C-alpha positions as CSV (number, residue, x, y, z in Angstrom):
1,X,-0.4,0.0,-0.2
2,X,1.6,3.7,-0.9
3,X,1.6,6.0,1.8
4,X,2.5,9.6,2.0
5,X,3.3,12.2,4.2
6,X,1.3,15.3,3.1
7,X,2.7,18.6,4.0
8,X,-0.9,20.4,5.3
9,X,-0.1,17.5,8.5
10,X,2.7,17.4,9.0
11,X,2.2,21.9,9.1
12,X,0.1,21.4,12.2
13,X,1.8,18.8,13.6
14,X,4.8,21.5,13.5
15,X,2.2,24.1,15.1
16,X,1.4,22.0,17.7
17,X,4.7,21.1,19.2
18,X,5.8,25.4,18.6
19,X,2.3,26.7,19.9
20,X,2.1,24.4,23.6
21,X,-1.4,22.6,21.9
22,X,-4.0,22.0,19.4
23,X,-6.4,24.9,20.2
24,X,-3.0,27.8,20.2
25,X,-2.2,25.9,16.8
26,X,-5.2,25.7,15.8
27,X,-5.5,29.5,16.4
28,X,-2.4,30.5,15.0
29,X,-2.7,28.6,11.3
30,X,-6.4,29.5,11.2
31,X,-7.8,26.3,11.1
32,X,-10.5,24.3,14.1
33,X,-9.4,22.5,16.3
34,X,-10.9,19.7,14.7
35,X,-8.7,20.4,11.6
36,X,-5.2,19.9,13.7
37,X,-6.6,17.2,15.4
38,X,-8.1,15.1,12.2
39,X,-4.3,16.3,10.5
40,X,-2.3,14.9,13.5
41,X,-4.3,11.3,13.7
42,X,-4.2,11.4,9.8
43,X,-0.5,10.9,10.5
44,X,-0.3,8.3,12.9
45,X,-2.3,6.4,10.6
46,X,0.3,6.3,8.0
47,X,3.0,5.3,10.0
48,X,0.7,2.9,12.0
49,X,2.2,4.7,15.5
50,X,1.3,6.8,18.5
51,X,2.5,9.8,18.0
52,X,0.6,12.7,21.2
53,X,-0.8,11.7,23.5
54,X,-3.2,12.9,26.4
55,X,-1.3,13.8,29.6
56,X,-3.8,15.1,32.1
57,X,-5.8,18.3,30.7
58,X,-2.9,18.5,28.0
59,X,-1.5,16.2,25.8
60,X,2.0,15.2,25.2
61,X,4.4,14.1,22.4
62,X,5.3,10.5,22.3
63,X,9.1,9.4,21.7
64,X,7.7,8.7,17.8
65,X,6.1,11.8,17.7
66,X,9.2,13.3,18.7
67,X,10.9,12.0,16.4
68,X,8.3,13.1,13.5
69,X,9.0,16.4,14.7
70,X,12.8,16.5,13.3
71,X,11.8,15.2,10.1
72,X,8.6,17.4,9.8
73,X,10.8,20.4,10.1
74,X,13.5,19.3,7.4
75,X,10.8,18.4,5.1
76,X,9.0,21.5,5.9
77,X,12.3,23.6,5.5
78,X,12.7,22.1,1.8
79,X,9.1,22.4,1.2
80,X,8.9,26.4,1.6
81,X,12.7,27.1,0.3
82,X,11.4,25.3,-3.2
83,X,8.2,28.0,-3.5
84,X,10.4,31.0,-2.4
85,X,12.8,29.6,-5.2
86,X,9.9,29.7,-8.0
87,X,8.3,32.8,-6.6
88,X,5.4,31.0,-5.2
89,X,5.1,31.8,-1.3
90,X,1.8,31.5,0.3
91,X,1.5,35.3,1.8
92,X,2.3,35.8,5.5
93,X,-0.1,37.2,7.8
94,X,2.1,39.0,10.7
95,X,-1.5,40.5,13.8
96,X,0.1,42.8,15.8
97,X,-1.3,43.5,19.0
98,X,-0.7,47.6,20.5
99,X,-2.3,49.0,23.4
100,X,-3.2,52.5,22.6
101,X,-0.5,54.2,23.7
102,X,1.9,52.9,21.1
103,X,-0.5,52.3,18.6
104,X,-1.6,56.0,18.4
105,X,2.2,57.3,18.0
106,X,4.2,54.8,16.9
107,X,1.7,52.0,14.1
108,X,1.7,54.8,11.5
109,X,5.5,54.0,11.1
110,X,6.0,50.8,11.7
111,X,3.4,49.5,9.4
112,X,5.9,51.7,7.0
113,X,8.8,50.1,8.0
114,X,7.6,46.3,8.3
115,X,5.9,46.9,4.8
116,X,9.7,47.6,4.0
117,X,11.0,44.4,6.4
118,X,8.4,41.4,5.3
119,X,7.6,42.7,1.8
120,X,5.9,38.9,1.0
121,X,3.5,39.7,4.3
122,X,0.2,40.9,5.0
123,X,0.6,43.1,8.7
124,X,-2.2,43.5,10.7
125,X,-2.9,45.4,13.7
126,X,-5.2,45.1,17.0
127,X,-5.7,47.3,19.7
128,X,-6.3,46.5,23.3
129,X,-5.6,46.8,26.7
130,X,-2.2,45.0,27.6
131,X,-4.1,42.8,29.7
132,X,-5.7,41.8,27.2
133,X,-3.2,41.1,24.7
134,X,-1.1,39.2,27.1
135,X,-4.4,37.0,26.9
136,X,-4.2,37.2,23.2
137,X,-0.7,36.0,23.4
138,X,-1.3,32.9,25.4
139,X,-4.4,31.6,23.0
140,X,-2.4,31.9,19.6
141,X,-5.1,35.2,18.2
142,X,-2.5,37.7,18.1
143,X,1.4,37.2,16.9
144,X,3.6,39.6,18.8
145,X,2.3,42.2,21.0
146,X,3.7,46.6,22.0
147,X,3.5,46.5,25.4
148,X,4.2,49.3,28.1
149,X,7.1,48.0,30.5
150,X,10.1,46.1,30.7
151,X,10.5,42.9,28.6
152,X,9.5,40.1,31.5
153,X,8.7,37.1,29.4
154,X,12.0,35.6,28.0
155,X,11.2,35.1,24.5
156,X,10.2,39.3,25.0
157,X,12.6,42.1,24.0
158,X,12.9,46.2,24.5
159,X,13.1,47.5,21.8
160,X,13.1,51.0,23.1
161,X,11.7,53.3,25.8
162,X,8.4,56.1,25.6
163,X,8.8,59.6,26.8
164,X,5.8,60.3,29.0
165,X,4.4,63.7,29.7
166,X,1.3,65.5,32.6
167,X,-1.5,66.6,30.9
168,X,-5.0,68.5,32.1
169,X,-7.0,71.1,31.2
170,X,-5.7,74.7,30.5
171,X,-8.3,75.6,32.8
172,X,-7.2,72.8,35.7
173,X,-5.4,74.4,38.5
174,X,-3.7,72.3,41.2
175,X,-5.4,71.5,44.8
176,X,-4.7,73.3,47.8
177,X,-1.2,72.5,49.6
178,X,-1.4,69.4,51.3
179,X,-4.4,67.9,49.2
180,X,-3.5,65.0,47.0
181,X,-3.2,65.6,43.5
182,X,-6.9,64.4,41.3
183,X,-6.0,61.7,38.6
184,X,-7.5,60.2,35.6
185,X,-5.7,56.9,34.4
186,X,-6.4,53.5,32.6
187,X,-8.4,51.0,35.0
188,X,-5.9,48.8,37.2
189,X,-3.9,47.0,35.9
190,X,-1.9,49.2,34.0
191,X,2.2,50.8,33.6
192,X,1.0,53.9,32.9
193,X,-1.4,54.3,36.0
194,X,1.5,52.9,38.2
195,X,3.8,54.7,37.4
196,X,1.8,57.9,37.5
197,X,1.6,57.4,41.4
198,X,4.9,56.0,42.2
199,X,6.3,59.2,40.7
200,X,4.2,61.4,42.8
201,X,4.9,59.7,45.8
202,X,8.5,59.1,45.1
203,X,8.0,63.4,46.0
204,X,5.8,62.8,49.1
205,X,2.6,64.1,46.7
206,X,-0.5,62.8,47.3
207,X,-2.9,61.5,44.6
208,X,-6.5,59.9,44.0
209,X,-7.4,58.7,41.1
210,X,-10.7,60.5,40.6
211,X,-11.7,59.4,37.2
212,X,-10.9,55.9,35.4
213,X,-11.3,54.8,31.8
214,X,-10.9,51.8,29.9
215,X,-9.7,53.8,26.5
216,X,-7.3,56.7,25.9
217,X,-9.8,58.9,24.3
218,X,-11.7,58.6,27.8
219,X,-8.8,59.7,29.7
220,X,-8.0,62.6,27.6
221,X,-11.9,63.2,27.8
222,X,-11.7,63.6,31.5
223,X,-8.8,65.3,31.7
224,X,-10.0,68.1,28.4
225,X,-13.4,68.3,31.3
226,X,-11.1,69.7,34.0
227,X,-11.1,66.0,36.2
228,X,-7.7,66.1,36.7
229,X,-4.4,65.3,35.2
230,X,-3.4,62.2,33.0
231,X,0.0,60.7,32.5
232,X,0.1,60.0,28.4
233,X,3.0,59.3,26.1
234,X,2.2,61.0,23.2
235,X,6.1,61.6,21.8
236,X,5.7,65.2,21.9
237,X,2.5,65.3,20.2
238,X,-0.4,67.3,23.0
239,X,-3.8,65.7,22.2
240,X,-6.3,68.7,21.2
241,X,-8.1,70.7,24.4
242,X,-5.0,70.0,26.4
243,X,-1.7,71.5,27.9
244,X,1.7,70.0,29.6
245,X,2.3,70.5,33.0
246,X,5.9,71.2,33.9
247,X,4.6,71.7,37.7
248,X,4.8,68.2,38.6
249,X,7.3,65.8,39.2
250,X,9.4,64.8,35.6
251,X,8.6,61.1,34.8
252,X,10.5,58.6,34.2
253,X,10.6,57.6,30.6
254,X,9.0,54.0,30.3
255,X,10.0,50.6,28.0
256,X,7.8,49.2,25.3
257,X,8.7,45.6,24.6
258,X,7.7,43.3,22.0
259,X,6.6,39.9,23.3
260,X,5.9,37.2,20.6
261,X,3.6,34.6,21.0
262,X,4.9,30.7,21.6
263,X,5.9,29.0,18.2
264,X,5.9,32.4,15.8
265,X,9.0,32.5,13.6
266,X,12.7,34.1,14.8
267,X,12.9,36.4,11.9
268,X,8.9,37.8,12.5
269,X,10.1,38.6,16.2
270,X,13.9,40.0,15.1
271,X,12.6,42.1,12.1
272,X,9.4,43.3,14.3
273,X,11.9,44.2,17.1
274,X,14.1,45.8,15.0
275,X,12.2,47.8,12.8
276,X,10.0,49.6,16.4
277,X,13.5,50.1,17.6
278,X,14.4,52.1,14.5
279,X,10.8,53.8,14.4
280,X,11.9,54.8,18.0
281,X,15.3,56.2,17.2
282,X,14.1,58.5,14.1
283,X,11.8,60.1,16.4
């Protein structure tokens, strides 16, 4: 009986290993979980070996599965190199998640830089809170996330810093001595919220978060209404209707990091980090 190893099932097998499970592999490959499971079963039927078996709530590769992974990676590399040599490479999609502060100032330039870095890829973006982006990374729904704060994961890279500025409405005046400074901030957890409170506390200034918002537009609207001061990363582009405050302690810049999902090809991580670093240097 003739037996063949198809490329699609081999790619699913490698994705299960790289992404850490069937559901994450399915998300990364834009397939259903059932389709990925069927691919693995097809390989097991062809080879007559068990490749992946249940391990509690998850799964693990058998010795045969680990052995096939080595061959599968080589086969996929040759397959993809062949397509590339004949100009038949499939379009890659790079889905980048970003916090609003990073998006407002960096994404226009970053999109152009990434188009030059990955001319064969389609770049897409998703804007959300940092906590949600981290969940999306874990679940494989996005490929990379631009996050405020230093790299916390071993696979993440710190690419630069964003300068922070205090803003208020033109008519806003500081409270009387001894009274807490009213803040407008993102809902917790938020790196900017934490930096604002820590900056004031380090200079012996009390502060109360008098208004919270889920999105940047809400923060800016509340500051514009005079409800308090807000700390923002605007890269020198003052939001409409707001003024900078130089009578408050100068905050330290905040790091900007790039974190990939598990199993993302290293060239995509390196290229994106380099492009973002260049964008920050050019500003």
